[in-house]
DRENNUVO-454292 format. One record per residue (C-alpha): residue number from 1; x, y, z. Coordinates in nm, 2 decimals, padded with zeros to 4 digits. Example, Ala and Ser with C-alpha at 12.3 -4.5 7.8 and 13.67 -1.06 7.14 Angstrom:
  resi       X       Y       Z
     1   01.23  -00.45   00.78
     2   01.37  -00.11   00.71
//
This chain:
  resi       X       Y       Z
     1  -06.40  -01.21  -09.41
     2  -06.09  -01.40  -09.55
     3  -06.05  -01.36  -09.89
     4  -05.84  -01.62  -09.98
     5  -05.78  -01.94  -09.84
     6  -05.65  -02.24  -09.99
     7  -05.81  -02.56  -09.87
     8  -05.58  -02.79  -09.97
     9  -05.29  -02.87  -10.16
    10  -05.47  -03.07  -10.46
    11  -05.52  -02.98  -10.79
    12  -05.80  -02.70  -10.79
    13  -06.08  -02.70  -11.02
    14  -06.16  -02.35  -10.98
    15  -06.28  -02.16  -11.34
    16  -06.19  -01.80  -11.32
    17  -06.37  -01.66  -11.64
    18  -06.18  -01.32  -11.66
    19  -06.02  -01.04  -11.43
    20  -06.19  -00.73  -11.54
    21  -06.08  -00.40  -11.44
    22  -06.03  -00.27  -11.06
    23  -06.37  -00.16  -10.95
    24  -06.40   00.19  -10.77
    25  -06.66   00.08  -10.54
    26  -06.56  -00.05  -10.19
    27  -06.67  -00.40  -10.03
    28  -06.93  -00.28  -09.79
    29  -07.30  -00.42  -09.86
    30  -07.34  -00.76  -09.64
    31  -07.62  -00.84  -09.81
    32  -07.40  -00.93  -10.13
    33  -07.11  -01.10  -09.92
    34  -07.04  -01.46  -10.07
    35  -06.76  -01.70  -10.06
    36  -06.76  -01.91  -10.33
    37  -06.56  -02.26  -10.27
    38  -06.46  -02.53  -10.56
    39  -06.63  -02.83  -10.55
    40  -06.31  -03.02  -10.54
    41  -06.24  -02.83  -10.21
    42  -05.94  -02.68  -10.32
    43  -05.97  -02.26  -10.25
    44  -06.20  -02.04  -10.17
    45  -06.24  -01.68  -10.28
    46  -06.43  -01.44  -10.09
    47  -06.62  -01.12  -10.19
    48  -06.95  -00.88  -10.33
    49  -07.17  -01.01  -10.54
    50  -07.18  -00.78  -10.83
    51  -07.38  -01.03  -11.10
    52  -07.54  -01.39  -11.13
    53  -07.67  -01.46  -11.50
    54  -07.71  -01.84  -11.42
    55  -07.38  -01.97  -11.56
    56  -07.11  -01.73  -11.42
    57  -07.08  -01.50  -11.10
    58  -06.91  -01.19  -11.10
    59  -06.79  -01.10  -10.78
    60  -06.57  -00.79  -10.65
    61  -06.24  -00.85  -10.42
    62  -06.09  -00.58  -10.26
    63  -05.71  -00.66  -10.46
    64  -05.82  -00.86  -10.74
    65  -06.06  -00.65  -10.92
    66  -06.38  -00.82  -11.05
    67  -06.31  -01.18  -11.11
    68  -06.56  -01.37  -11.32
    69  -06.62  -01.78  -11.24
    70  -06.77  -02.05  -11.42
    71  -07.08  -02.10  -11.17
    72  -07.05  -02.50  -11.24
    73  -06.73  -02.53  -11.07
    74  -06.81  -02.35  -10.76
    75  -07.02  -02.38  -10.45
    76  -07.15  -02.07  -10.32
    77  -07.20  -01.97  -09.89
    78  -07.33  -01.69  -09.78
    79  -07.61  -01.39  -09.80
    80  -07.55  -01.29  -10.16
    81  -07.56  -01.64  -10.28
    82  -07.82  -01.73  -10.61
    83  -08.13  -01.89  -10.40
    84  -08.21  -02.25  -10.53
    85  -08.58  -02.28  -10.65
    86  -08.78  -02.58  -10.73
    87  -09.12  -02.68  -10.82
    88  -09.25  -02.93  -10.57
    89  -09.55  -03.16  -10.73
    90  -09.40  -03.10  -11.07
    91  -09.23  -03.37  -11.30
    92  -08.84  -03.47  -11.32
    93  -08.68  -03.69  -11.48
    94  -08.33  -03.82  -11.32
    95  -08.04  -03.97  -11.56
    96  -07.76  -04.07  -11.37
    97  -07.44  -03.97  -11.50
    98  -07.32  -04.29  -11.60
    99  -07.63  -04.33  -11.82
   100  -07.73  -04.67  -11.67
   101  -08.05  -04.54  -11.44
   102  -08.36  -04.29  -11.50
   103  -08.60  -04.21  -11.24
   104  -08.90  -04.01  -11.34
   105  -09.16  -03.89  -11.11
   106  -09.28  -03.58  -10.90
   107  -09.07  -03.39  -10.70
   108  -09.13  -03.37  -10.32
   109  -08.80  -03.18  -10.20
   110  -08.45  -03.10  -10.27
   111  -08.25  -03.04  -10.01
   112  -07.89  -02.96  -09.94
   113  -07.85  -03.09  -10.29
   114  -08.06  -03.43  -10.26
   115  -08.31  -03.45  -10.46
   116  -08.66  -03.68  -10.30
   117  -08.87  -03.82  -10.58
   118  -09.23  -03.97  -10.58
   119  -09.19  -04.25  -10.82
   120  -09.50  -04.48  -10.91
   121  -09.32  -04.76  -10.71
   122  -09.19  -04.56  -10.44
   123  -09.04  -04.27  -10.31
   124  -08.67  -04.26  -10.37
   125  -08.38  -04.01  -10.28
   126  -08.07  -03.94  -10.47
   127  -07.75  -03.69  -10.45
   128  -07.76  -03.41  -10.71
   129  -07.37  -03.46  -10.81
   130  -07.47  -03.84  -10.96
   131  -07.75  -03.69  -11.16
   132  -07.86  -03.49  -11.41
   133  -08.23  -03.31  -11.37
   134  -08.49  -03.26  -11.65
   135  -08.83  -03.12  -11.64
   136  -09.03  -02.79  -11.53
   137  -08.96  -02.87  -11.18
   138  -08.59  -02.87  -11.16
   139  -08.40  -02.71  -10.92
   140  -08.24  -02.35  -11.08
   141  -08.04  -02.06  -10.96
   142  -08.24  -01.75  -10.89
   143  -08.04  -01.40  -10.98
   144  -08.07  -01.21  -10.64
   145  -08.24  -00.87  -10.65
   146  -07.92  -00.74  -10.47
   147  -07.66  -00.88  -10.74
   148  -07.93  -00.73  -10.99
   149  -07.94  -00.40  -10.86
   150  -07.52  -00.39  -10.80
   151  -07.47  -00.45  -11.21
   152  -07.28  -00.11  -11.30
   153  -07.43   00.17  -11.45
   154  -07.32   00.33  -11.73
   155  -07.19   00.68  -11.66
   156  -07.41   00.95  -11.69
   157  -07.36   01.20  -11.98
   158  -07.19   01.51  -11.92
   159  -07.43   01.84  -11.99
   160  -07.31   02.07  -12.22
   161  -07.33   02.40  -12.10
   162  -07.40   02.73  -12.27
   163  -07.08   02.90  -12.38
   164  -06.98   03.23  -12.31
   165  -06.70   03.19  -12.57
   166  -06.66   02.98  -12.88
   167  -06.37   02.87  -13.08
   168  -06.44   02.66  -13.40
   169  -06.20   02.57  -13.70
   170  -05.83   02.41  -13.69
   171  -05.80   02.06  -13.54
   172  -05.43   02.11  -13.50
   173  -05.50   02.47  -13.31
   174  -05.83   02.31  -13.14
   175  -05.66   02.02  -13.02
   176  -05.27   02.04  -12.97
   177  -05.24   02.41  -12.87
   178  -05.52   02.54  -12.72
   179  -05.55   02.31  -12.41
   180  -05.18   02.42  -12.30
   181  -05.30   02.80  -12.28
   182  -05.62   02.72  -12.06
   183  -05.43   02.76  -11.73
   184  -05.21   03.06  -11.81
   185  -05.54   03.25  -11.96
   186  -05.71   03.18  -11.60
   187  -05.44   03.33  -11.45
   188  -05.49   03.63  -11.67
   189  -05.86   03.61  -11.57
   190  -05.81   03.59  -11.23
   191  -05.94   03.20  -11.20
   192  -05.92   02.84  -11.20
   193  -06.03   02.59  -11.53
   194  -06.19   02.27  -11.49
   195  -06.02   01.95  -11.67
   196  -06.15   01.95  -12.05
   197  -06.56   01.83  -12.07
   198  -06.54   01.66  -12.35
   199  -06.84   01.57  -12.65
   200  -06.90   01.43  -12.93
   201  -06.77   01.62  -13.29
   202  -06.46   01.70  -13.12
   203  -06.62   01.96  -12.89
   204  -06.46   02.04  -12.54
   205  -06.56   02.29  -12.27
   206  -06.35   02.45  -12.03
   207  -06.53   02.60  -11.75
   208  -06.34   02.94  -11.57
   209  -06.42   02.99  -11.21
   210  -06.30   03.33  -11.05
   211  -06.11   03.26  -10.73
   212  -06.29   03.61  -10.56
   213  -06.62   03.45  -10.66
   214  -06.87   03.56  -10.96
   215  -07.01   03.39  -11.26
   216  -06.81   03.13  -11.40
   217  -06.74   03.16  -11.75
   218  -06.72   02.91  -12.01
   219  -06.53   02.81  -12.30
   220  -06.60   02.61  -12.57
   221  -06.36   02.46  -12.84
   222  -06.47   02.25  -13.12
   223  -06.21   02.13  -13.33
   224  -06.26   02.05  -13.73
   225  -06.15   02.27  -14.03
   226  -06.00   02.63  -14.13
   227  -06.33   02.63  -14.37
   228  -06.55   02.55  -14.09
   229  -06.44   02.79  -13.88
   230  -06.49   03.09  -14.10
   231  -06.82   02.97  -14.19
   232  -06.90   02.94  -13.85
   233  -06.72   03.31  -13.78
   234  -06.92   03.43  -14.07
   235  -07.26   03.30  -13.99
   236  -07.22   03.45  -13.57
   237  -07.20   03.13  -13.40
   238  -06.83   03.13  -13.36
   239  -06.68   03.40  -13.18
   240  -06.33   03.31  -13.32
   241  -06.20   03.12  -13.58
   242  -05.93   02.92  -13.55
   243  -05.74   02.85  -13.92
   244  -05.41   02.76  -14.06
   245  -05.45   02.97  -14.37
   246  -05.65   03.28  -14.50
   247  -06.01   03.30  -14.53
   248  -06.15   03.33  -14.89
   249  -06.24   03.63  -15.01
   250  -06.60   03.51  -15.05
   251  -06.59   03.47  -14.65
   252  -06.41   03.83  -14.62
   253  -06.69   03.98  -14.83
   254  -06.96   03.83  -14.65
   255  -06.83   03.98  -14.33
   256  -06.79   04.29  -14.43
   257  -07.15   04.31  -14.59
   258  -07.26   04.27  -14.23
   259  -07.08   04.53  -14.11
   260  -06.86   04.28  -13.94
   261  -06.54   04.44  -14.03
   262  -06.21   04.34  -14.23
   263  -06.06   03.99  -14.18
   264  -05.72   04.12  -14.29
   265  -05.72   04.41  -14.06
   266  -05.49   04.40  -13.80
   267  -05.76   04.46  -13.52
   268  -05.92   04.13  -13.64
   269  -05.63   03.91  -13.76
   270  -05.41   03.76  -13.49
   271  -05.12   03.56  -13.65
   272  -04.99   03.34  -13.32
   273  -04.72   03.14  -13.51
   274  -04.62   02.95  -13.83
   275  -04.58   02.64  -13.97
   276  -04.47   02.42  -14.24
   277  -04.63   02.14  -14.44
   278  -04.28   01.95  -14.51
   279  -04.27   01.66  -14.75
   280  -04.10   01.37  -14.56
   281  -03.99   01.05  -14.59
   282  -03.89   00.72  -14.39
   283  -03.60   00.80  -14.19
   284  -03.39   00.53  -14.35
   285  -03.44   00.63  -14.70
   286  -03.12   00.84  -14.84
   287  -03.29   01.07  -15.04
   288  -03.27   01.49  -14.89
   289  -03.45   01.70  -15.16
   290  -03.67   01.65  -15.42
   291  -03.75   01.88  -15.71
   292  -04.14   02.01  -15.78
   293  -04.13   01.78  -16.14
   294  -04.05   01.46  -15.90
   295  -04.28   01.53  -15.71
   296  -04.57   01.57  -15.98
   297  -04.40   01.21  -16.10
   298  -04.41   01.03  -15.78
   299  -04.82   01.17  -15.70
   300  -04.91   01.09  -16.08
   301  -04.80   00.71  -16.10
   302  -04.55   00.80  -16.33
   303  -04.20   00.72  -16.11
   304  -04.28   00.43  -15.89
   305  -03.95   00.29  -15.73
   306  -03.74   00.51  -15.56
   307  -03.42   00.40  -15.78
   308  -03.56   00.64  -16.02
   309  -03.51   00.96  -15.87
   310  -03.14   00.85  -15.71
   311  -03.26   00.65  -15.41
   312  -03.28   00.29  -15.29
   313  -03.44   00.00  -15.54
   314  -03.79   00.02  -15.34
   315  -04.18   00.10  -15.43
   316  -04.25   00.43  -15.39
   317  -04.57   00.46  -15.16
   318  -04.73   00.80  -15.16
   319  -04.96   00.91  -14.90
   320  -05.23   01.21  -14.93
   321  -05.51   01.34  -14.67
   322  -05.84   01.34  -14.77
   323  -05.88   01.67  -14.75
   324  -05.75   01.96  -14.54
   325  -05.54   02.27  -14.56
   326  -05.20   02.06  -14.56
   327  -05.30   01.88  -14.90
   328  -05.44   02.24  -15.06
   329  -05.10   02.39  -14.95
   330  -04.93   02.10  -15.16
   331  -05.14   02.05  -15.47
   332  -05.16   02.38  -15.55
   333  -04.81   02.46  -15.55
   334  -04.74   02.10  -15.74
   335  -05.02   02.09  -15.96
   336  -05.14   02.47  -15.89
   337  -05.49   02.37  -15.82
   338  -05.64   02.07  -15.60
   339  -05.69   01.79  -15.76
   340  -05.82   01.33  -15.74
   341  -05.59   01.12  -15.60
   342  -05.40   00.90  -15.86
   343  -05.48   00.50  -15.82
   344  -05.15   00.45  -15.67
   345  -05.18   00.71  -15.33
   346  -05.28   00.59  -15.01
   347  -05.56   00.84  -14.88
   348  -05.49   00.92  -14.52
   349  -05.79   01.10  -14.29
   350  -05.57   01.27  -14.06
   351  -05.23   01.44  -14.01
   352  -05.14   01.15  -13.75
   353  -05.24   00.95  -13.99
   354  -05.03   01.05  -14.25
   355  -04.70   01.07  -13.97
   356  -04.76   00.66  -13.87
   357  -04.79   00.58  -14.24
   358  -04.46   00.73  -14.29
   359  -04.27   00.58  -13.99
   360  -04.39   00.25  -14.07
   361  -04.33   00.20  -14.44
   362  -03.95   00.24  -14.58
   363  -04.07   00.32  -14.90
   364  -04.34   00.60  -14.77
   365  -04.33   00.94  -14.88
   366  -04.60   01.18  -14.77
   367  -04.69   01.57  -14.59
   368  -04.68   01.68  -14.29
   369  -04.74   02.01  -14.05
   370  -04.42   02.04  -13.84
   371  -04.58   01.89  -13.54
   372  -04.68   01.59  -13.69
   373  -04.34   01.44  -13.84
   374  -04.25   01.24  -13.54
   375  -03.97   01.00  -13.65
   376  -04.00   01.10  -14.03
   377  -03.72   01.30  -14.23
   378  -03.83   01.61  -14.44
   379  -03.65   01.62  -14.73
   380  -03.59   01.99  -14.89
   381  -03.79   02.11  -15.22
   382  -03.60   02.22  -15.54
   383  -03.80   02.45  -15.72
   384  -03.82   02.47  -16.11
   385  -03.58   02.77  -16.13
   386  -03.28   02.57  -15.91
   387  -03.35   02.75  -15.58
   388  -03.35   02.54  -15.29
   389  -03.61   02.58  -14.99
   390  -03.42   02.40  -14.74
   391  -03.66   02.18  -14.44
   392  -03.50   02.34  -14.12
   393  -03.66   02.51  -13.86
   394  -03.53   02.84  -13.91
   395  -03.68   02.85  -14.27
   396  -03.99   02.75  -14.08
   397  -04.00   03.00  -13.87
   398  -03.88   03.26  -14.07
   399  -04.07   03.19  -14.35
   400  -03.89   03.05  -14.65
   401  -03.99   02.71  -14.67
   402  -04.23   02.71  -14.95
   403  -04.49   02.53  -14.82
   404  -04.54   02.76  -14.52
   405  -04.83   02.85  -14.35
   406  -04.93   03.13  -14.06
   407  -05.15   02.99  -13.74
   408  -05.41   03.23  -13.72
   409  -05.73   03.37  -13.49
   410  -06.00   03.53  -13.63
   411  -06.26   03.77  -13.45
   412  -06.52   04.01  -13.58
   413  -06.54   04.40  -13.50
   414  -06.84   04.39  -13.29
   415  -06.80   04.14  -13.05
   416  -06.88   04.30  -12.73
   417  -06.72   04.02  -12.48
   418  -06.36   04.12  -12.33
   419  -06.22   03.79  -12.30
   420  -06.27   03.74  -12.70
   421  -05.99   04.05  -12.70
   422  -05.80   03.94  -12.41
   423  -05.75   03.58  -12.52
   424  -05.65   03.70  -12.85
   425  -05.42   04.00  -12.75
   426  -05.23   03.69  -12.51
   427  -05.20   03.47  -12.79
   428  -05.01   03.68  -12.99
   429  -04.78   03.82  -12.66
   430  -04.51   03.69  -12.59
   431  -04.61   03.50  -12.32
   432  -04.80   03.22  -12.51
   433  -04.48   03.14  -12.70
   434  -04.36   02.84  -12.50
   435  -04.71   02.71  -12.54
   436  -04.73   02.79  -12.92
   437  -04.37   02.58  -12.95
   438  -04.46   02.30  -12.74
   439  -04.81   02.21  -12.95
   440  -04.56   02.18  -13.24
   441  -04.56   02.52  -13.44
   442  -04.30   02.77  -13.42
   443  -04.34   03.04  -13.23
   444  -04.27   03.46  -13.33
   445  -04.06   03.48  -13.10
   446  -03.70   03.61  -13.23
   447  -03.40   03.36  -13.27
   448  -03.04   03.38  -13.46
   449  -02.91   03.21  -13.73
   450  -02.52   03.28  -13.73
   451  -02.47   03.04  -14.00
   452  -02.66   03.23  -14.26
   453  -02.43   03.43  -14.41
   454  -02.24   03.15  -14.63
   455  -02.61   03.07  -14.75
   456  -02.65   03.43  -14.82
   457  -02.34   03.43  -15.05
   458  -02.41   03.16  -15.22
   459  -02.77   03.23  -15.32
   460  -02.63   03.54  -15.43
   461  -02.54   03.40  -15.82
   462  -02.91   03.26  -15.89
   463  -03.08   03.43  -16.15
   464  -02.82   03.66  -16.21
   465  -02.55   03.69  -16.49
   466  -02.19   03.61  -16.31
   467  -02.04   03.99  -16.28
   468  -02.36   04.07  -16.08
   469  -02.34   03.76  -15.88
   470  -02.00   03.82  -15.77
   471  -02.02   04.23  -15.69
   472  -02.32   04.14  -15.48
   473  -02.13   03.84  -15.35
   474  -01.84   04.11  -15.27
   475  -02.12   04.35  -15.11
   476  -02.25   04.05  -14.88
   477  -01.90   04.04  -14.77
   478  -01.83   04.37  -14.71
   479  -02.17   04.51  -14.54
   480  -02.24   04.20  -14.34
   481  -01.92   04.06  -14.26
   482  -01.97   03.88  -13.91
   483  -02.36   03.93  -13.90
   484  -02.61   03.69  -13.77
   485  -02.99   03.70  -13.93
   486  -03.28   03.72  -13.75
   487  -03.54   03.53  -13.80
   488  -03.86   03.73  -13.86
   489  -03.92   03.88  -14.23
   490  -04.06   04.14  -14.33
   491  -04.27   04.15  -14.69
   492  -04.44   04.42  -14.90
   493  -04.69   04.41  -15.22
   494  -04.56   04.53  -15.51
   495  -04.38   04.90  -15.54
   496  -04.57   04.99  -15.21
   497  -04.47   05.00  -14.83
   498  -04.75   04.86  -14.62
   499  -04.68   04.58  -14.34
   500  -04.96   04.31  -14.27
   501  -05.08   04.23  -13.95
   502  -04.78   03.99  -13.87
   503  -04.55   04.23  -14.03
   504  -04.68   04.51  -13.75
   505  -04.64   04.28  -13.44
   506  -04.32   04.19  -13.59
   507  -04.18   04.57  -13.52
   508  -04.30   04.52  -13.19
   509  -04.12   04.20  -13.11
   510  -03.82   04.37  -13.28
   511  -03.79   04.67  -13.08
   512  -03.86   04.41  -12.76
   513  -03.58   04.24  -12.85
   514  -03.31   04.53  -12.99
   515  -03.37   04.67  -12.62
   516  -03.27   04.37  -12.43
   517  -02.95   04.46  -12.21
   518  -02.74   04.16  -12.40
   519  -02.83   04.36  -12.69
   520  -02.66   04.71  -12.59
   521  -02.37   04.81  -12.82
   522  -02.51   04.55  -13.14
   523  -02.54   04.70  -13.50
   524  -02.92   04.60  -13.66
   525  -02.87   04.58  -14.01
   526  -03.17   04.59  -14.24
   527  -03.15   04.45  -14.56
   528  -03.37   04.48  -14.85
   529  -03.48   04.25  -15.15
   530  -03.69   04.31  -15.47
   531  -03.83   04.06  -15.70
   532  -03.72   04.06  -16.07
   533  -04.01   04.29  -16.21
   534  -03.83   04.63  -16.34
   535  -03.49   04.73  -16.43
   536  -03.20   04.58  -16.23
   537  -03.07   04.94  -16.11
   538  -03.42   05.04  -15.98
   539  -03.50   04.73  -15.82
   540  -03.13   04.77  -15.66
   541  -03.26   05.13  -15.53
   542  -03.64   05.00  -15.41
   543  -03.49   04.70  -15.22
   544  -03.28   04.96  -15.04
   545  -03.58   05.23  -15.00
   546  -03.79   04.91  -14.83
   547  -03.48   04.84  -14.61
   548  -03.46   05.20  -14.52
   549  -03.84   05.21  -14.40
   550  -03.87   04.94  -14.21
   551  -03.55   05.13  -14.05
   552  -03.74   05.45  -13.98
   553  -04.06   05.26  -13.88
   554  -03.83   05.08  -13.58
   555  -03.73   05.45  -13.50
   556  -04.07   05.59  -13.48
   557  -04.17   05.33  -13.26
   558  -04.38   05.47  -12.97
   559  -04.11   05.21  -12.74
   560  -03.83   05.29  -12.92
   561  -03.70   05.58  -12.70
   562  -03.39   05.42  -12.58
   563  -03.30   05.24  -12.90
   564  -03.27   05.60  -13.12
   565  -02.85   05.61  -13.04
   566  -02.83   05.25  -13.14
   567  -02.63   05.18  -13.47
   568  -02.82   05.11  -13.73
   569  -02.77   05.06  -14.11
   570  -02.94   04.95  -14.45
   571  -02.84   04.76  -14.72
   572  -02.99   04.69  -15.08
   573  -02.94   04.34  -15.25
   574  -03.17   04.39  -15.50
   575  -03.29   04.12  -15.72
   576  -03.00   03.90  -15.52
   577  -03.10   03.55  -15.34
   578  -03.42   03.49  -15.43
   579  -03.60   03.21  -15.17
   580  -03.86   03.14  -15.43
   581  -03.88   03.17  -15.81
   582  -04.00   03.51  -15.97
   583  -04.21   03.33  -16.25
   584  -04.58   03.31  -16.03
   585  -04.71   03.62  -15.84
   586  -04.68   03.45  -15.55
   587  -04.27   03.39  -15.59
   588  -04.21   03.74  -15.62
   589  -04.41   03.81  -15.31
   590  -04.13   03.59  -15.10
   591  -03.86   03.77  -15.29
   592  -03.99   04.16  -15.21
   593  -03.89   04.12  -14.83
   594  -03.65   04.32  -14.57
   595  -03.42   04.10  -14.37
   596  -03.28   04.19  -14.01
   597  -02.90   04.10  -13.98
   598  -02.70   04.17  -13.65
   599  -02.38   04.19  -13.53
//
């Protein structure tokens, strides 16, 4: 059958109502084949009748997809055409199109578009094109059964399978990171993995099929919020909690009461990457840094124009999330607690909404995690004590940007499923680093910063008498001359040498990094720092002791056999170069640290 054939050069009266998306089913059912011809004779289109509703045709063509036609503009031919139905013996009234004549009588027949009507005076015939028909006997087009059956069926909803491993928590981890690791994790299991099967409530299932045969393994990822992940882990309906922050003490205690371990233990807490909640402005905004007090003023509607903080004459449009850990991080730092939004603040549902809001509005300001900043500009933060925390990838990776976060997976100590341990161990391995980075987070892979020495020298004066600061600057120039800084940092509780789960795994990565052939012959320098609690002399010794303890941990590492002849040294810089203010517990915890430098 020819699909499309012009009948004459005259203008067509065909009315194509719409062309819809191309259909998938082939045109093969001959009982639905039709040809629609314009009543002017200008054009023919052939296809498969999908639906006729009395006023329009829907036909499927092999090349144009599904097309709708106004039934009043075409004639239909073919096996699939609607049948003409009329009632013999019923009364009809025929009115001429000009309105000059009217015939009423009993309908005797309707053949090839010609009415035959018995009137009181005679039997009359007239062409249907010249009249309109009213009455119960008038012919109508009946929808053929084949067209009714051809109406597209709704796609069956997928069946939710019983899951063998359930992950619940942070939407960014579940939606941005986990889909990227399914194929490499399948290779680890010697299996293939399906495309995600999606369900309402942001649930996705992945089916792993063993290559050598055997029962499939179903993983379910439910992406919502970190708090929900912890709650589901505690109640036993999740095997792994995905989180962008630590659990509450109440959640830690609830799991412990069940005899299911300590969520802060290295065997249950897995830090898989780091992230920062970055303050962002439109990329045309010349503002590069803002203080905490300026941000408080902006988010309480006291500062309403950028000119008030050294920017352009432009109304400030502050944006805030309606919940989530990013908002908690920002508000707990700026205000000391979570709080209600001020009237001038634009409330946004998701991180991507925040990114679009700041991208689209030159006067906007907001906060976004690293993978959501898009085409916006991150600004530095100026702390109350004068410390500037820079919005750079290295500062985020080394966990020195103030609003930093750790990306975590948590399990309990009673889960018998081997795949749970396999997955979390894979996620903390270097093999997962490229996928962590691709998702927008900062992986735990080690990088070097060859510009760090200048910044450290300048920061040595912060919070110190000028004479002490000068002495420390001289020490830096001597002990760290020509050195670059590595991106990992070890931190400690007050007066205690104890590494958390990330610190213990950072040791593994450091030993592996030091053992690389390109690092043979280099010197690794462990640089200790302290907070301001206690006397300066005591803190100097304490900072040196911490550096020495980390060095010793490296020497004692089970994989460090080939490193014992490598040059290693320690430096103690006491209270110098703080990365946060020492006026609160959190700030002091950031300053108690050991950095690793190399030359």
